[in-house]
C-alpha positions in Angstrom: 1.4 -93.9 11.2 4.0 -92.9 8.7 3.0 -90.2 6.2 3.8 -90.8 2.6 5.1 -88.1 0.5 2.7 -86.6 -2.0 2.9 -88.0 -5.5 4.5 -85.6 -8.1 2.0 -85.4 -11.0 4.1 -83.3 -13.1 5.0 -85.9 -15.7 1.7 -87.6 -15.7 -0.1 -87.5 -19.1 -3.5 -88.2 -20.1 -3.1 -90.5 -23.0 -5.5 -91.6 -25.6 -5.9 -95.0 -27.3 -2.7 -95.9 -29.3 -3.3 -95.4 -33.0 -0.3 -96.4 -35.0 -0.6 -95.8 -38.7 -0.1 -98.7 -41.1 3.3 -99.0 -42.5 4.9 -101.4 -45.2 8.0 -102.8 -43.4 10.6 -103.9 -46.0 13.8 -103.9 -43.9 15.7 -106.8 -42.3 13.2 -106.8 -39.5 10.8 -106.3 -38.0 8.4 -107.1 -40.8 4.7 -106.9 -41.4 2.7 -109.7 -39.6 -0.2 -111.6 -41.4 -3.6 -110.5 -40.0 -4.0 -114.0 -38.5 -0.8 -113.6 -36.5 -2.1 -110.3 -35.2 -5.2 -111.9 -34.2 -3.5 -114.7 -32.6 -1.3 -112.3 -30.5 -4.4 -110.5 -29.2 -5.8 -113.6 -27.6 -5.8 -114.2 -24.0 -2.4 -115.6 -22.6 -1.9 -119.2 -21.3 0.8 -120.7 -19.2 3.4 -123.1 -20.4 1.8 -125.9 -18.4 -1.7 -125.5 -19.6 -2.9 -128.5 -21.6 -3.9 -126.1 -24.4 -0.5 -124.7 -24.7 0.9 -128.3 -24.9 -1.5 -129.1 -27.7 -0.5 -125.9 -29.5 3.3 -126.8 -29.2 2.4 -130.3 -30.6 0.8 -128.7 -33.6 3.8 -126.2 -34.1 6.2 -129.3 -33.9 4.3 -131.1 -36.5 4.1 -128.1 -38.8 7.9 -127.6 -38.3 8.6 -131.3 -39.2 6.5 -130.7 -42.4 8.5 -127.4 -43.2 11.8 -129.1 -42.7 10.8 -132.6 -44.1 11.8 -134.5 -41.1 10.5 -137.2 -38.7 12.9 -136.0 -35.8 10.9 -136.1 -32.6 13.2 -133.2 -31.2 11.9 -130.7 -33.7 11.0 -127.7 -31.6 10.6 -124.0 -32.2 13.2 -121.7 -30.5 12.5 -118.1 -29.7 15.8 -116.4 -30.3 17.7 -113.8 -32.4 18.7 -114.2 -36.1 22.3 -114.8 -34.9 21.0 -117.6 -32.8 19.1 -119.0 -35.9 22.2 -119.0 -37.9 24.1 -120.7 -35.2 21.4 -123.4 -34.7 21.2 -124.0 -38.4 24.9 -124.6 -38.8 25.2 -126.5 -35.5 22.6 -128.9 -36.9 23.8 -129.2 -40.5 27.6 -128.9 -40.4 29.6 -132.1 -39.8 33.1 -131.9 -38.1 35.0 -132.5 -41.5 32.9 -130.3 -43.5 34.4 -127.3 -45.3 32.2 -124.2 -44.9 32.6 -121.0 -47.1 31.1 -117.9 -45.6 30.5 -114.7 -47.6 31.6 -111.9 -45.1 30.3 -108.4 -46.1 29.0 -107.1 -42.9 28.4 -107.6 -39.2 26.5 -110.9 -39.5 28.9 -112.5 -41.8 31.7 -111.7 -39.5 29.8 -113.1 -36.5 29.2 -116.3 -38.3 32.8 -116.7 -39.3 34.0 -116.2 -35.6 31.4 -118.9 -34.6 32.6 -121.3 -37.4 36.4 -120.8 -36.5 35.7 -122.0 -33.0 33.4 -124.9 -34.0 34.6 -126.2 -37.4 38.3 -126.7 -38.0 38.1 -126.2 -41.8 36.3 -123.0 -42.8 37.1 -120.3 -45.3 35.7 -116.9 -46.4 35.1 -114.5 -49.1 35.2 -110.9 -48.1 33.5 -107.9 -49.8 32.6 -104.4 -48.7 29.4 -104.1 -47.0 26.6 -103.8 -49.5 28.4 -105.1 -52.3 28.0 -108.3 -54.2 30.7 -111.2 -54.2 32.6 -111.5 -57.6 31.3 -114.3 -59.9 34.2 -116.8 -59.9 34.8 -120.5 -59.4 36.0 -120.9 -55.8 38.5 -123.4 -54.7 39.0 -123.9 -51.1 42.5 -123.1 -49.6 
């Protein structure tokens, strides 16, 4: 029989129940969740093949169709980053011959422009320093 080394208890802590003080989150994310959302998140988990899960997904699809005012049967929620949301929105709304104007004044505008340059042959941009507004003007594409 092999002897196991003794467990080092040096860094073990006796912790108490987590008690996070309430905060008002006003940044770009994360943001405060509605109490109904917090309640839903505290419920038991179900698997993706559970009939209850499929029913919930059907309900979410229906609500998304209402929000986007579409009858598209392929309307689905996608769990992803904000960058993925920008890309998905443009991929589903921009046609090959469309001209797209992007206001670039920070990281995400730059990322969006890179995606558009690869995807849409005609795109243009306005640039501004981060945190600054774009000048009021009549824009003419180049």
